[in-house]
ROSE-4610 file (N, C-alpha, C; in Angstrom, 1 decimal, always signed):
// ROSE-4610
residu = [M/M/M/N/N/N/F/F/F/F/F/F/G/G/G/I/I/I/G/G/G/L/L/L/P/P/P/E/E/E/M/M/M/A/A/A/V/V/V/I/I/I/A/A/A/A/A/A/I/I/I/G/G/G/L/L/L/L/L/L/V/V/V/F/F/F/G/G/G/P/P/P/K/K/K/R/R/R/L/L/L/P/P/P/E/E/E/L/L/L/G/G/G/R/R/R/T/T/T/L/L/L/G/G/G/R/R/R/T/T/T/L/L/L/K/K/K/G/G/G/F/F/F/Q/Q/Q/S/S/S/A/A/A/S/S/S/R/R/R/E/E/E/F/F/F/E/E/E/Q/Q/Q/E/E/E/F/F/F/R/R/R/N/N/N/V/V/V/I/I/I/D/D/D/T/T/T/E/E/E/K/K/K/G/G/G/A/A/A/A/A/A/D/D/D/V/V/V/S/S/S/A/A/A/P/P/P/P/P/P/Q/Q/Q/A/A/A/I/I/I/A/A/A/P/P/P/A/A/A/E/E/E/S/S/S/T/T/T/A/A/A/A/A/A/V/V/V/A/A/A/A/A/A/L/L/L/V/V/V/E/E/E/A/A/A/T/T/T/A/A/A/E/E/E/P/P/P/A/A/A/V/V/V/A/A/A/E/E/E/A/A/A/S/S/S/P/P/P/P/P/P/S/S/S/A/A/A/G/G/G]
num = [1/1/1/2/2/2/3/3/3/4/4/4/5/5/5/6/6/6/7/7/7/8/8/8/9/9/9/10/10/10/11/11/11/12/12/12/13/13/13/14/14/14/15/15/15/16/16/16/17/17/17/18/18/18/19/19/19/20/20/20/21/21/21/22/22/22/23/23/23/24/24/24/25/25/25/26/26/26/27/27/27/28/28/28/29/29/29/30/30/30/31/31/31/32/32/32/33/33/33/34/34/34/35/35/35/36/36/36/37/37/37/38/38/38/39/39/39/40/40/40/41/41/41/42/42/42/43/43/43/44/44/44/45/45/45/46/46/46/47/47/47/48/48/48/49/49/49/50/50/50/51/51/51/52/52/52/53/53/53/54/54/54/55/55/55/56/56/56/57/57/57/58/58/58/59/59/59/60/60/60/61/61/61/62/62/62/63/63/63/64/64/64/65/65/65/66/66/66/67/67/67/68/68/68/69/69/69/70/70/70/71/71/71/72/72/72/73/73/73/74/74/74/75/75/75/76/76/76/77/77/77/78/78/78/79/79/79/80/80/80/81/81/81/82/82/82/83/83/83/84/84/84/85/85/85/86/86/86/87/87/87/88/88/88/89/89/89/90/90/90/91/91/91/92/92/92/93/93/93/94/94/94/95/95/95/96/96/96/97/97/97/98/98/98/99/99/99/100/100/100/101/101/101/102/102/102]
x = [-17.3/-18.5/-18.6/-19.0/-18.6/-20.4/-21.0/-22.4/-22.2/-22.4/-22.7/-21.2/-20.2/-18.6/-18.4/-19.2/-18.4/-18.3/-17.3/-16.3/-17.2/-16.8/-17.0/-16.8/-15.2/-15.5/-15.9/-16.5/-17.0/-18.3/-18.6/-20.2/-20.5/-19.6/-19.0/-19.6/-18.7/-18.6/-20.0/-20.2/-21.9/-22.7/-23.0/-23.6/-23.8/-22.2/-21.6/-22.5/-22.2/-22.7/-24.3/-24.7/-26.5/-27.1/-26.1/-26.2/-26.8/-25.5/-25.5/-26.3/-26.6/-27.7/-29.0/-29.4/-30.9/-30.9/-30.2/-30.4/-30.6/-30.8/-30.8/-32.7/-32.9/-34.8/-34.8/-34.5/-34.8/-34.4/-33.1/-32.2/-32.7/-33.3/-33.5/-34.7/-35.8/-36.9/-36.6/-35.3/-34.7/-33.8/-33.3/-32.8/-33.9/-35.0/-36.2/-36.6/-36.8/-37.2/-36.7/-35.2/-34.1/-34.1/-34.3/-34.6/-35.5/-36.5/-38.1/-37.6/-37.5/-37.1/-35.9/-35.4/-34.0/-34.7/-35.9/-36.1/-37.5/-38.3/-39.0/-38.3/-36.7/-36.5/-35.8/-35.3/-35.1/-36.2/-37.4/-38.7/-38.9/-39.0/-39.3/-38.3/-36.7/-35.9/-36.1/-37.2/-37.0/-37.9/-39.3/-40.2/-39.7/-39.1/-38.6/-37.8/-36.9/-36.3/-36.6/-37.8/-38.7/-39.6/-40.4/-40.9/-40.3/-39.1/-38.3/-37.9/-37.6/-37.3/-38.4/-39.6/-41.0/-40.8/-40.6/-41.1/-39.6/-38.4/-37.6/-37.7/-38.3/-38.9/-39.8/-41.1/-41.7/-41.6/-40.6/-40.3/-39.3/-38.5/-37.6/-38.6/-39.7/-40.8/-41.6/-41.8/-42.3/-41.8/-40.2/-39.3/-38.7/-39.2/-39.0/-37.4/-36.6/-35.2/-34.5/-35.1/-34.7/-35.1/-35.8/-36.3/-34.8/-34.9/-33.7/-34.6/-33.9/-34.5/-35.2/-35.9/-36.7/-36.0/-35.9/-34.9/-36.2/-35.4/-35.2/-36.1/-36.9/-37.2/-35.6/-35.3/-34.4/-35.2/-34.2/-34.8/-35.1/-36.0/-36.2/-35.0/-34.9/-34.3/-34.2/-33.3/-33.1/-34.0/-33.7/-34.7/-36.3/-36.7/-38.1/-38.6/-37.8/-37.9/-38.5/-37.2/-37.0/-38.3/-38.9/-40.0/-41.3/-41.4/-42.6/-42.4/-41.0/-41.1/-41.6/-41.2/-41.4/-43.1/-43.7/-45.2/-46.0/-45.3/-46.0/-45.7/-44.7/-44.5/-45.7/-45.2/-46.5/-45.7/-46.7/-46.2/-45.6/-44.7/-44.1/-44.8/-45.2/-46.1/-45.0/-45.2/-44.4/-44.4/-43.8/-43.8/-44.1/-45.3/-45.8/-44.8/-44.1/-43.3/-44.4/-43.6/-44.6/-45.0/-45.8/-46.2/-44.8/-44.8/-43.7/-44.3/-43.7/-44.3/-43.7/-44.1/-43.8/-45.2]
y = [-84.8/-84.8/-83.5/-82.5/-82.0/-81.2/-81.7/-81.4/-81.0/-79.5/-78.8/-78.7/-78.9/-78.5/-80.0/-81.2/-82.6/-83.2/-83.9/-84.4/-86.2/-86.8/-88.1/-88.7/-88.8/-89.8/-89.4/-88.1/-87.6/-88.0/-88.3/-88.6/-89.9/-90.8/-92.3/-92.7/-91.9/-91.9/-91.9/-90.8/-90.3/-91.7/-91.9/-93.3/-94.3/-94.4/-95.9/-95.5/-94.6/-94.2/-94.5/-93.6/-93.7/-95.1/-96.0/-97.2/-97.9/-98.1/-98.4/-97.8/-96.8/-96.1/-96.3/-96.3/-96.7/-98.2/-98.2/-100.0/-99.3/-101.0/-100.8/-100.6/-100.8/-100.7/-99.2/-98.4/-97.4/-96.3/-96.4/-95.7/-94.8/-95.9/-95.2/-94.7/-94.7/-94.2/-92.5/-92.5/-91.4/-90.8/-91.2/-90.2/-89.4/-90.1/-90.1/-88.4/-89.0/-87.6/-86.4/-86.6/-85.8/-85.4/-85.6/-85.3/-84.4/-85.0/-83.8/-82.9/-82.7/-81.6/-80.5/-81.1/-80.0/-79.4/-80.1/-80.0/-79.0/-79.0/-78.2/-76.5/-76.6/-75.6/-74.7/-75.5/-75.1/-74.3/-75.1/-74.6/-72.7/-73.5/-71.9/-70.4/-71.3/-70.4/-69.9/-70.5/-69.8/-69.4/-69.5/-68.7/-67.5/-67.2/-65.9/-65.1/-65.8/-65.2/-64.2/-65.3/-64.9/-63.6/-63.5/-62.3/-61.2/-61.7/-60.7/-59.8/-60.6/-60.1/-59.5/-59.6/-58.7/-57.8/-57.8/-56.7/-55.4/-55.8/-55.1/-54.2/-55.4/-54.5/-53.8/-53.9/-53.1/-51.5/-51.6/-50.6/-49.8/-50.4/-50.0/-48.9/-49.9/-49.5/-48.3/-48.5/-47.4/-46.0/-45.7/-44.6/-44.7/-44.0/-44.0/-43.1/-43.7/-43.1/-42.3/-42.6/-42.8/-40.4/-40.3/-38.8/-38.4/-37.1/-36.4/-35.7/-35.4/-34.8/-33.3/-33.2/-32.0/-30.7/-30.0/-28.7/-28.5/-27.4/-27.6/-25.8/-25.4/-24.0/-23.2/-22.1/-21.2/-20.8/-20.9/-20.4/-18.5/-17.8/-16.7/-16.0/-14.8/-13.9/-13.9/-13.6/-13.6/-13.0/-11.4/-10.9/-11.1/-11.5/-12.0/-12.9/-13.8/-14.8/-14.0/-13.5/-13.0/-11.6/-11.3/-10.2/-11.7/-12.7/-13.5/-13.9/-14.3/-14.7/-14.2/-12.6/-12.1/-11.3/-11.4/-11.5/-12.4/-13.5/-14.6/-15.3/-14.2/-14.5/-13.9/-14.6/-14.2/-13.0/-12.3/-11.4/-11.3/-10.8/-11.2/-10.7/-11.9/-11.3/-10.6/-9.2/-8.6/-9.4/-9.7/-10.5/-9.0/-9.5/-8.7/-8.8/-7.4/-7.3/-7.7/-8.7/-8.5/-7.1/-7.0/-5.7/-5.4/-3.7/-3.8/-4.0/-3.8/-4.4/-3.0/-2.0/-0.6/+0.1]
z = [-115.6/-114.9/-113.5/-113.6/-112.0/-111.8/-111.1/-110.4/-109.3/-109.0/-107.9/-107.4/-107.9/-107.5/-107.0/-107.1/-107.1/-108.0/-108.1/-109.5/-109.1/-109.9/-109.8/-108.7/-108.2/-107.1/-105.9/-105.7/-104.5/-104.6/-106.1/-106.1/-105.9/-106.0/-105.9/-104.4/-103.4/-102.0/-101.9/-101.7/-101.2/-101.6/-102.7/-103.2/-102.6/-102.6/-101.6/-100.0/-99.2/-97.9/-98.3/-99.3/-99.1/-99.2/-100.3/-100.4/-98.9/-98.4/-96.7/-95.9/-95.7/-95.0/-95.5/-96.7/-96.8/-97.5/-97.9/-98.6/-100.3/-100.7/-102.3/-102.9/-101.9/-102.7/-102.3/-101.2/-101.0/-101.8/-102.6/-102.8/-104.2/-104.9/-106.1/-106.4/-105.2/-104.5/-103.9/-103.4/-102.9/-104.0/-104.8/-106.1/-107.1/-107.0/-107.6/-107.1/-105.6/-105.1/-105.7/-105.3/-105.1/-106.4/-107.6/-109.0/-109.2/-108.7/-108.7/-108.0/-106.8/-106.4/-107.3/-107.1/-108.1/-109.3/-110.4/-111.5/-111.1/-109.8/-109.2/-109.3/-108.6/-108.2/-109.0/-110.5/-111.3/-112.1/-112.7/-112.9/-112.7/-111.3/-110.4/-110.5/-110.7/-110.5/-112.4/-113.5/-114.6/-114.9/-113.9/-114.3/-113.4/-112.3/-111.6/-112.4/-113.3/-114.1/-115.2/-115.9/-116.9/-116.5/-115.2/-114.6/-114.3/-114.0/-113.8/-115.4/-116.2/-117.3/-117.6/-117.3/-118.6/-117.6/-116.4/-115.3/-116.3/-116.3/-116.5/-118.1/-118.9/-120.6/-120.2/-119.1/-119.2/-118.8/-118.0/-117.3/-118.2/-119.4/-120.1/-121.0/-121.6/-122.6/-122.3/-121.1/-119.9/-120.0/-119.9/-119.8/-121.3/-122.1/-123.7/-123.3/-123.4/-123.2/-125.0/-126.2/-127.2/-127.5/-126.8/-127.3/-126.4/-126.7/-125.8/-124.6/-123.6/-122.0/-122.4/-121.5/-121.7/-121.2/-121.9/-121.0/-120.1/-118.8/-117.2/-117.6/-117.2/-117.5/-116.3/-116.4/-116.1/-114.9/-113.7/-112.3/-112.4/-111.5/-111.6/-110.4/-110.6/-110.5/-108.5/-108.4/-106.8/-106.5/-106.6/-106.8/-106.4/-107.4/-107.3/-106.7/-106.3/-105.1/-104.2/-103.9/-102.1/-102.1/-102.8/-102.8/-102.6/-103.4/-103.4/-102.1/-101.3/-100.2/-99.3/-98.8/-98.3/-98.7/-99.6/-99.7/-98.8/-99.0/-98.4/-97.0/-96.8/-95.1/-94.3/-93.2/-91.8/-91.4/-90.8/-89.7/-88.5/-88.6/-87.1/-85.9/-85.0/-83.3/-82.8/-82.1/-81.2/-79.9/-78.6/-77.8/-77.1/-76.5/-75.2/-74.2/-73.7/-72.4/-71.0/-70.0/-68.9/-68.3/-67.6/-67.0/-65.7/-65.6/-64.6/-63.1/-62.4/-60.9/-60.4/-60.7/-60.0/-59.6]
């Protein structure tokens, strides 16, 4: 029996130390509390895993990967792009030269 990487001899030593520290009346109560806590962690982990799987399945359904990808339109020629850039560029403002001190 291997529980959390702890074998039967280690569990017996832990139980004996717990019996000495807490006494025979309090030890079962602590065991029940520990069991409930572990069960709560298991159920929370299960719920998180289920929610995670639901989100992943929803995302897979949203992105239809069964259809082939759409073709990308070819780029315009470089001359046409250069003409467009020149047409939309703002004219350069000539810097005024400082007045001559003369």
